[in-house]
C-alpha positions in Angstrom: 33.4 27.8 2.1 30.2 27.2 4.1 31.0 23.5 4.4 34.6 24.3 5.5 33.3 26.7 8.2 31.0 24.1 9.7 33.8 21.5 9.9 36.0 24.1 11.6 33.4 24.9 14.2 32.8 21.2 14.9 36.6 20.6 15.3 37.0 23.5 17.8 33.9 22.3 19.8 35.3 18.7 19.9 38.7 19.9 21.2 37.0 22.0 23.9 34.9 19.0 25.0 37.9 16.7 25.2 39.8 19.3 27.3 37.1 19.3 30.0 38.2 17.2 33.0 36.1 14.4 34.4 35.5 16.4 37.6 34.4 19.4 35.6 32.0 17.2 33.6 30.6 15.7 36.8 30.0 19.2 38.2 28.3 20.3 35.0 25.9 17.3 35.1 25.1 18.0 38.8 24.3 21.6 37.9 22.0 20.6 35.0 20.2 18.1 37.2 19.6 20.8 39.8 18.3 23.2 37.2 15.9 20.5 35.9 14.6 19.8 39.4 13.9 23.5 39.9 12.0 23.7 36.6 9.9 20.7 37.6 9.1 22.3 41.0 8.0 25.5 39.4 5.7 23.6 36.9 4.2 21.6 39.8 3.6 24.8 41.8 2.0 26.5 38.8 -0.4 23.7 38.2 -1.4 23.5 41.9 -2.1 27.2 42.0 -3.8 27.3 38.6 -1.2 29.6 37.2 -0.5 27.2 34.4 -3.5 28.7 32.6 -7.1 27.6 31.9 -6.2 26.7 28.4 -4.3 23.6 29.6 -7.7 22.0 30.6 -9.8 23.5 27.8 -10.7 22.0 24.5 -12.3 23.3 21.3 -14.1 21.3 18.6 -17.0 21.6 16.3 -18.8 20.6 13.1 -20.5 22.2 10.1 -22.4 21.3 6.9 -23.3 22.8 3.6 -26.5 21.5 1.8 -27.8 21.7 -1.7 -31.4 20.6 -1.9 -33.4 20.2 -5.2 -37.1 19.2 -5.0 -38.9 18.7 -8.3 -36.4 20.9 -10.1 -36.3 23.7 -7.6 -32.9 24.0 -6.0 -31.4 26.0 -3.1 -28.0 26.0 -1.3 -27.4 26.8 2.4 -24.6 26.5 4.9 -27.0 24.9 7.3 -25.0 24.7 10.5 -21.7 26.1 11.9 -21.1 24.7 15.4 -18.4 25.2 18.0 -17.8 23.1 21.1 -16.1 24.7 24.1 -15.3 22.3 27.0 -13.3 22.8 30.2 -12.3 20.3 32.9 -12.1 22.0 36.3 -10.8 18.9 38.1 -11.1 15.1 38.0 -14.8 15.3 38.9 -16.2 18.5 37.5 -16.2 19.7 33.9 -18.2 22.0 31.6 -19.5 21.2 28.1 -21.2 23.5 25.6 -22.3 23.7 22.0 -22.8 27.0 20.3 -24.4 27.1 16.8 -25.1 29.5 14.0 -27.7 28.2 11.6 -28.2 29.3 7.9 -25.1 31.5 7.7 -26.5 34.7 9.1 -28.6 35.8 12.1 -30.2 39.1 11.6 -30.0 41.1 8.4 -30.1 44.5 6.8 -32.4 46.0 4.2 -31.0 43.7 1.4 -30.6 40.4 3.4 -33.6 38.4 4.6 -33.3 37.3 8.2 -33.2 33.5 8.3 -30.5 32.3 10.6 -30.5 31.7 14.3 -27.8 31.7 17.0 -28.4 28.9 19.4 -26.9 27.5 22.6 -27.7 23.8 22.2 -25.7 22.6 25.2 -24.3 24.3 28.3 -24.0 22.0 31.3 -21.8 21.1 34.2 -20.7 17.4 34.0 -20.3 15.9 37.5 -18.7 12.5 38.1 -20.2 11.0 41.2 -17.3 8.7 41.8 -16.2 10.9 44.6 -19.4 9.9 46.5 -18.7 6.2 46.1 -20.9 5.9 43.0 -18.6 4.9 40.1 -19.7 5.1 36.5 -22.3 7.6 37.4 -22.5 11.2 36.0 -24.9 14.1 36.4 -25.5 17.0 34.0 -26.8 20.3 35.3 -27.9 22.9 32.8 -28.9 22.7 29.1 -28.5 19.3 27.5 -29.7 17.1 24.6 -32.6 14.7 25.2 -31.6 11.0 24.9 -34.1 10.0 22.2 -33.2 7.6 19.4 -30.0 7.6 17.5 -29.2 11.1 16.0 -30.5 13.6 18.6 -27.3 13.3 20.6 -24.8 12.3 17.9 -25.5 14.1 14.7 -22.2 15.3 13.3 -22.3 15.0 9.5 -19.6 12.2 9.2 -21.6 10.0 11.6 -24.6 9.4 9.4 -25.6 8.7 5.8 -27.6 11.2 3.7 -27.3 15.0 3.4 -30.2 15.6 5.7 -30.9 13.8 9.0 -33.7 11.3 8.8 -37.2 12.8 9.0 -38.7 10.2 11.4 -36.5 11.1 14.3 -37.0 14.8 13.5 -40.7 14.3 14.0 -40.7 11.8 16.9 -37.6 13.0 18.8 -37.9 16.7 17.7 -34.3 16.6 16.5 -32.3 18.5 17.5 -34.0 19.0 20.8 -32.5 20.3 24.1 -34.0 21.2 27.4 -32.9 22.7 30.7 -32.8 20.7 33.9 -30.9 17.8 35.5 -29.9 14.5 33.9 -28.2 11.4 35.3 -26.3 8.6 33.5 -25.2 5.3 35.1 -23.2 2.7 33.2 -23.0 -1.0 34.2 -19.9 -2.3 32.4 -20.5 -6.0 33.3 -23.9 -5.8 31.6 -22.9 -3.4 28.7 -25.8 -1.3 29.9 -26.3 2.5 30.1 -29.2 4.0 31.9 -30.2 7.7 31.5 -32.9 9.6 33.3 -33.7 13.3 33.5 -36.0 16.0 34.8 -36.3 19.1 32.6 -38.5 21.6 30.8 -41.2 20.3 28.5 -42.2 20.6 24.8 -45.1 23.1 24.4 -47.3 23.7 21.5 -50.6 25.1 20.4 -51.9 22.5 17.9 -50.1 19.3 18.8 -47.1 19.5 16.4 -44.3 17.8 18.4 -41.4 19.3 16.6 -42.8 22.9 16.6 -43.1 22.5 20.4 -39.4 23.0 21.0 -38.9 26.1 23.3 -35.1 25.8 23.1 -35.1 27.0 26.7 -35.6 30.5 25.4 -39.3 30.7 26.4 -39.7 27.5 28.5 -41.8 27.4 31.6 -41.3 24.7 34.2 -44.2 24.8 36.6 -44.8 21.2 35.6 -41.6 19.5 34.7 -41.2 16.7 32.1 -39.3 13.4 32.5 -37.3 11.5 29.9 -34.7 8.7 29.8 -33.2 5.9 27.8 -31.7 2.4 28.2 -29.0 1.3 25.9 -27.5 -2.2 25.6 -24.3 -3.0 23.6 -23.8 -6.6 24.7 -25.7 -8.5 21.9 -23.0 -8.1 19.2 -19.7 -6.0 19.0 -20.6 -2.6 17.7 -24.4 -3.0 17.9 -26.4 -0.8 20.1 -30.0 -1.6 21.1 -32.0 1.2 22.7 -35.3 2.2 24.3 -36.3 5.9 24.9 -39.2 7.3 26.7 -40.7 10.6 27.8 -43.6 11.7 30.1 -44.8 15.3 30.0 -47.7 16.0 32.4 -48.6 19.3 30.6 -47.5 20.1 27.1 -49.8 23.1 27.0 -48.1 24.7 30.0 -47.9 28.5 29.9 -50.6 28.8 27.3 -54.4 29.2 27.5 -56.5 26.1 27.3 -56.7 22.7 29.1 -53.8 20.5 30.2 -52.3 18.1 27.6 -50.4 15.0 28.8 -47.9 13.4 26.5 -46.2 10.0 26.4 -43.5 9.0 24.0 -41.9 5.5 23.5 -39.2 4.6 21.0 -36.9 1.7 20.2 -33.8 1.6 17.9 -31.0 -0.5 16.6 -27.7 1.0 15.5 -24.8 -0.8 13.9 -22.4 1.5 12.1 -18.9 0.0 11.9 -16.1 2.0 10.4 -16.0 -0.4 7.5 -18.2 -3.1 6.1 -22.0 -3.6 6.3 -24.1 -1.4 8.6 -27.7 -1.0 9.5 -30.0 1.4 11.5 -33.6 1.1 12.5 -36.0 3.2 14.6 -39.7 3.1 15.6 -41.4 5.6 17.9 -44.8 7.1 18.8 -46.5 9.8 20.8 -49.8 9.6 22.5 -51.3 12.9 23.6 -54.2 13.1 26.0 -56.0 15.9 24.2 -58.8 17.7 26.0 -62.4 16.9 25.1 -63.3 20.5 24.7 -61.4 22.0 21.7 -60.2 25.6 21.7 -58.3 27.8 19.3 -55.4 27.5 21.7 -55.4 23.7 21.6 -56.7 21.7 18.7 -54.5 18.6 18.8 -57.4 16.1 18.7 -59.1 18.0 15.8 -55.8 18.0 13.9 -55.2 14.3 14.5 -52.2 15.0 16.7 -53.3 12.9 19.6 -51.5 9.9 18.0 -48.2 10.2 16.0 -45.8 7.5 14.9 -42.9 6.9 12.6 -40.3 4.3 11.6 -37.3 4.0 9.3 -34.8 1.3 8.4 -31.5 1.7 6.6 -28.8 -0.5 5.2 -25.2 0.5 4.2 -21.8 -0.7 3.1 -18.5 1.2 3.5 -15.1 0.3 2.1 -11.6 1.7 1.8 -10.4 3.7 -1.2 -6.9 5.1 -1.0 -5.0 6.5 2.0 -7.5 7.7 4.5 -10.4 7.9 2.1 -13.4 5.6 2.1 -16.7 5.3 0.3 -20.1 4.1 1.5 -23.5 3.5 -0.1 -26.8 3.4 1.7 -30.5 2.8 1.1 -33.3 4.0 3.5 -37.0 3.6 3.8 -39.0 6.0 6.1 -42.7 6.2 6.9 -44.4 8.5 9.4 -47.8 10.0 10.3 -47.9 13.0 12.6 -51.7 13.2 12.3 -52.5 9.5 12.9 -55.5 10.4 15.1 -57.6 11.7 12.2 -59.8 8.9 10.8 -63.1 9.1 9.0 -64.9 7.5 6.1 -62.9 9.3 3.5 -59.6 9.6 5.2 -58.2 6.3 6.4 -54.5 7.3 6.2 -52.4 10.4 6.6 -49.0 8.7 6.3 -46.0 9.9 4.4 -43.4 7.6 2.9 -39.9 8.4 1.7 -37.3 6.2 -0.1 -33.7 7.3 -0.4 -30.5 6.0 -1.9 -27.1 7.7 -2.0 -23.4 7.7 -1.0 -20.9 9.2 1.4 -17.3 9.9 0.3 -15.1 10.3 3.4 -12.0 12.3 2.5 -10.9 11.4 6.1 -13.1 10.0 8.8 -13.9 13.5 9.9 -14.6 15.2 6.5 -17.3 13.9 4.1 -18.9 14.7 0.8 -22.5 13.4 0.3 -25.2 12.9 -2.3 -28.6 11.2 -2.3 -31.8 10.8 -4.3 -35.2 10.5 -2.7 -38.8 9.9 -3.6 -41.4 11.3 -1.1 -45.1 10.4 -1.3 -47.8 12.0 0.9 -51.0 10.0 1.1 -53.5 11.4 -1.4 -50.9 13.4 -3.3 -48.4 12.8 -6.1 -44.9 11.7 -5.3 -42.1 14.3 -5.2 -38.6 13.5 -6.5 -35.5 15.2 -4.9 -31.8 15.3 -5.0 -29.4 16.5 -2.3 -25.7 17.1 -2.1 -23.6 18.2 0.8 -20.3 18.8 2.6 -19.7 18.1 6.2 -17.0 17.9 8.8 -16.3 17.6 12.5 -13.2 18.0 14.7 
C-alpha cells in the first residue's frame, strides 16, 4: 500500500510538471534566481554589519591527559590537565588566542577534599599581523603568551610527544610550562626557512635560585625591570627537521623581593625531527648562568645552593608505524641528565647530577587520541636508583 501510494504521488507530480508551459517554466526560473540574489545580498549585508554572529569567526579546541605514576611501588592517578582553547578572528589582521586550564581535576575543596588543583590562564593575547604596514610574514603578540624555549614549552599536547610525562630537562631549563606577560614579535623568512622570535616580558623571580619555582604565572609578577627572550628556528636542513636556538636575559631575577639584584642568562639548542611515520629523534641542551650576589642573605642564597650554574640535556630516538585504520604505534627510548645545582663543588661533592633512562610506547587510536606507557630508571648522584612506571591517556582537538 505504501509503495503504491508513493508511485501515485510521483505520477501526479510528473503530470503536473509536464503540463507547465515553457513560458511558465522560464518565469519560475527567473523568480528563483531573483530570490537567490536577495538571499545573497542579505548574507553579505549581515557579514558586513557583524550581524552574522561572532561564532562564525570563533573556534574552540583543547587537550587533556590522565596520568598513572608508580615510583618504587607507590602509585597514584591524576587527571593532570584539562585545557580549553578559545580563539577569535576579528578581521584579516587581528585575532585573539587564549588557553584556559584546570590542573589536577579540582581547584579548591571542602572539608573532605584536599585542595590541589589550579585554574590557570596560560595564554591570552591579541595576535596582530603586520602585513597591513608593509611587513609581510611578521606578527606581534600583545598579552600573556608562552616563552619560545626549546621544543615542548609551546607545543605540548599529549599526542605530540612520547612518554606520559614531559621530559624533565626542559621542565628545569625552560621552566615548562612557562608563560609571561608582555610583547612578542615573530618574523618568518620563507626563502631561508627561518623563523625569528623576540619578546619583552615579565621575568622569573625566586628566592633561592630554583628556575622552575620562579614562575610567577603573571599572577604576582612585577615588571620594573623587564626580561628579554627569543629564538631562532631553521627548517631548511632536511624536510621535517627543525634546528633551534633559544635565549633569555633577565636583568633582575630577584625583583620585588628583598636582597641584591640577580642577573640571569639562558642559552639552549635543540633538534626536533618527529615525522608522522618512521624514525624520529629529539635532542636538547641548555644552561643558566646566574650572577649571584657575593653577600648571601636568607632572601637569596642561589650561590650557596649551587644555583648559579644549571644545565641539562636529553636525547631521544623513536619509530612509529601504522596498525589498522587510523591507528599507529610508536616506540621510544630517551636519556636525560641535568644538574640544577651545578655551582656547588667541594672536596667531597664533585657532582650533583641526576640521570634518567626511559623506554616506552605510544598507541595512537587516531592522530589526536593516544594511550601511553613507559618505564624509567632515575639515579641521583650519591643515592640509589629509583624505578618507575607510568601510563596515561591523552587527546587534543
